[in-house]
Every structure is written in C-alpha cells, then in structure tokens.
C-alpha positions as CSV (number, residue, x, y, z in Angstrom):
1,M,-28.2,47.2,2.6
2,V,-28.6,50.3,4.2
3,G,-31.2,50.4,7.1
4,C,-31.3,46.6,7.2
5,S,-30.0,45.7,10.8
6,G,-31.6,42.2,11.1
7,K,-32.9,43.2,14.3
8,S,-36.7,43.1,15.3
9,K,-38.6,46.2,15.0
10,G,-40.2,45.4,18.5
11,P,-42.4,42.9,20.2
12,E,-45.5,41.4,18.4
13,V,-48.3,41.8,20.6
14,S,-51.8,39.8,20.1
15,G,-54.5,37.9,21.6
16,T,-58.3,37.7,22.2
17,V,-60.9,39.3,23.9
18,Q,-64.2,37.7,25.2
19,F,-67.1,39.3,26.8
20,D,-69.5,37.1,28.8
21,G,-67.8,34.0,27.3
22,K,-68.4,35.0,23.5
23,P,-65.9,36.5,21.2
24,L,-66.2,40.5,21.2
25,S,-67.7,41.2,17.7
26,Q,-66.0,44.6,17.3
27,G,-64.1,47.0,19.7
28,L,-60.9,49.0,20.4
29,I,-58.0,47.9,22.8
30,H,-55.6,50.3,24.0
31,F,-52.1,49.8,25.6
32,E,-51.1,52.6,27.8
33,P,-47.3,52.5,29.2
34,E,-46.8,52.8,33.0
35,G,-44.3,55.3,33.9
36,S,-42.3,57.3,31.2
37,Q,-41.2,54.8,29.1
38,G,-42.9,53.6,25.7
39,R,-45.8,55.0,23.9
40,S,-49.5,54.2,23.8
41,A,-51.3,52.2,20.9
42,A,-54.6,50.9,20.2
43,R,-55.9,48.8,17.7
44,V,-59.4,47.7,16.5
45,I,-60.7,43.9,17.9
46,T,-62.5,42.1,15.3
47,D,-64.1,38.8,16.0
48,G,-62.5,38.5,19.2
49,K,-59.0,39.0,18.2
50,Y,-56.4,41.9,18.1
51,A,-52.8,42.3,17.0
52,F,-50.1,44.8,17.2
53,P,-47.3,44.1,14.5
54,P,-43.7,44.3,15.6
55,G,-42.7,48.0,15.7
56,D,-46.2,49.1,16.3
57,N,-45.3,51.5,19.0
58,L,-45.1,48.9,21.7
59,T,-41.9,48.2,23.5
60,P,-41.2,45.9,26.6
61,G,-42.8,47.0,29.8
62,T,-45.8,47.1,31.7
63,Y,-49.1,48.3,30.1
64,K,-52.6,49.4,31.5
65,V,-54.9,47.8,28.8
66,S,-58.4,49.6,28.2
67,I,-61.0,47.9,26.0
68,R,-64.3,49.2,24.5
69,M,-67.1,48.0,22.5
70,T,-67.8,50.0,19.2
71,E,-71.1,50.2,17.2
72,P,-71.0,47.8,14.2
73,D,-69.8,49.5,11.1
74,S,-68.8,52.7,13.1
75,G,-65.4,53.1,11.0
76,Q,-64.1,54.7,14.4
77,D,-60.3,55.2,14.3
78,A,-58.8,53.1,17.1
79,D,-56.5,55.8,18.5
80,A,-59.0,58.8,18.2
81,A,-61.8,56.5,19.8
82,M,-59.9,55.7,22.9
83,K,-58.9,59.2,23.2
84,E,-62.7,60.4,23.2
85,G,-63.3,58.0,26.4
86,V,-66.6,58.5,27.9
87,N,-66.9,61.9,26.3
88,G,-67.3,60.2,23.0
89,S,-70.3,59.5,21.0
90,S,-73.5,58.6,22.5
91,F,-73.1,54.9,22.0
92,K,-73.5,52.9,25.2
93,N,-70.5,50.9,25.7
94,P,-71.8,47.8,27.5
95,I,-68.3,47.0,29.0
96,P,-67.9,48.1,32.5
97,A,-65.7,50.9,33.4
98,N,-63.2,48.8,35.1
99,Y,-62.0,47.5,31.7
100,N,-61.9,50.8,30.1
101,D,-62.0,54.6,32.0
102,R,-60.9,53.0,35.3
103,S,-59.3,50.0,33.7
104,E,-57.7,47.3,36.4
105,L,-56.1,45.1,33.4
106,K,-52.2,45.1,33.0
107,V,-49.8,43.3,31.0
108,E,-46.1,42.9,30.9
109,V,-44.9,43.0,27.2
110,T,-41.5,41.4,26.9
111,A,-38.6,41.4,24.0
112,E,-38.6,37.7,24.0
113,G,-42.5,37.1,24.0
114,P,-44.7,35.5,23.4
115,N,-46.8,38.4,24.0
116,D,-50.3,36.8,23.5
117,F,-52.7,38.3,25.9
118,P,-56.3,36.8,26.1
119,F,-58.8,39.0,28.0
120,D,-62.0,37.4,29.4
121,L,-64.6,40.3,30.5
122,K,-67.6,39.9,32.5
123,A,-70.6,42.2,32.7
124,K,-70.5,42.4,36.5
C-alpha cells in the first residue's frame, strides 16, 4: 500500500487543566517549541481536557506552554486566538500572565510517551 509505513505520525499529547482547583470550563492551550526544532500548535480546552492527536504538529522536544480562558460560546479558533495574545478581544482573561503571555510552564514531549500533562493553575 502506498503511503502506509506503519509508523506513528508523531506523539499524542493530552492532559487536564484546572484553575483554582476546578476544571477549566473553556480555554486554549498553546505549545511553542524551544529552539528551532518543531512547530507550534494550539488546541481548545473543554471541561478541563485537551488533546493533540498523533501527527498534530508536535514532535519530541521541549515546549513552552501557554493557557488562556476563553469566553463561553466565543467560537474562537485556537491558533488565531493564541496569536492575538493581550491585543485580542476585550475579554478579561482571569488566568495570570505567568501562565500565558509570560508563561513559565514547560514540558518535555517524548516519542515514547506517555505525554499526559496536567496543569493546576492558581489565581495568585
């Protein structure tokens, strides 16, 4: 069969996000590679869960992670909303900047996995 190598298309990455002890109802999570390896990717957080399926731009390596809350029913595209950053909509993101615009969160994605990353954010 043409194009079927039997190899995985890349690591699967998933996890949970809690904000002050409760699952984040709706938000965005963005993985930005450190250095010149890899590509960035963003996904929607729903009911405290997120997932990047295999082959979804993420490759093994170290990533800076940014997390934002979004307005209910905003319909925001994850990649576009993360690029807007603080210059985006007038919605006031209650998540502190050290988790998004000045993120201190980092993870190491591996080829072997598991790549399950829980985040427990605090409102200062």
